[in-house]
N, C-alpha and C positions, 0 to 999 in steps of 0.2 A: 158088379147091381146091374141087373138086369132091367131095362128097361118095359114098358109094356104099350099097345097099341092102342086101348082101353081101358079105361077105367071107367065107374060107375058110380055116384052118390044118391044116398037114400034116407032119409029123414024119416027117423023110427016114430020121436015126437020132440017134442021139448029141450034140446041140450043137447041129442042122442044122435046122429049121426052114423054112419057106414058109409066105410069107402069099399068099394070091392074092386077083383080087377078077375074079368067072365073067365071060367074054366081054372082058376085057383081060388077063388071063395074070399075072404075078406080079409083085405090090407092092411087097413089101420080103422081103428074107431076112434071117434072124439063125441068128449062125453065135458057140460060143463056148461057154463053159462056167463055173461057180461063180466073181463076181468079176470077170467080165467077158463081157460077151454085145453082139455088135456088132450094131445093127439099120442095112442097108442098106436105105437107098428108095431104088427101082426105077423110083420114077413120072418120075423124073426122070435126065437125061445129063448130067455123070456124075451117078452117085447121092452121096447125101449118105450118110455115116455115124454113127451115133450110138453111145458105149457106157455099160454097166448094169451093173448091180452082181447083181440078178436078173432071170432070166426075168421075174417079176411084171410089175419097170418097164418093162423092156423090151416084154411085150407090152398094158402100160398106157397106152404113147407112142404105138402103131402104132393102136390102137382110137380112142386120140381126133383123131389125124391120119387116118384113115378116116372118122370120123364127126364131126368138127365143121360143126357147122351155124350160119351168120350167119342168126339170124332177128332182127327187128325189131317188134315185137308193135305190131296195130294203135292208132291213137292216141299212138303212142310218135315222136319225132322222133330219127334217126338221129344219135349222134355221127358228125360228115365231120374227116377231119386229111389235111394234107398227104402226096400220094403219096412224097413223099419222106424222110417220117416214117417209114416201114414198113421 
């Protein structure tokens, strides 16, 4: 999974938000309202949907997806697992 250097959050109208990555287009759509926000991942086809109670938790999930970095510090031995276990 690829991290991004920046992303843009745009409010289209009430209950409609778009999260885009410059040069790559829209990465996520958020639709809904209090108690039921749906984050639609558009980085894959077909998209994966996740449901959240608040817009804050919805955005926290999206930020974690877009900002995730797998880092191994110098001198550390990486823990490797079998690919079937992922």
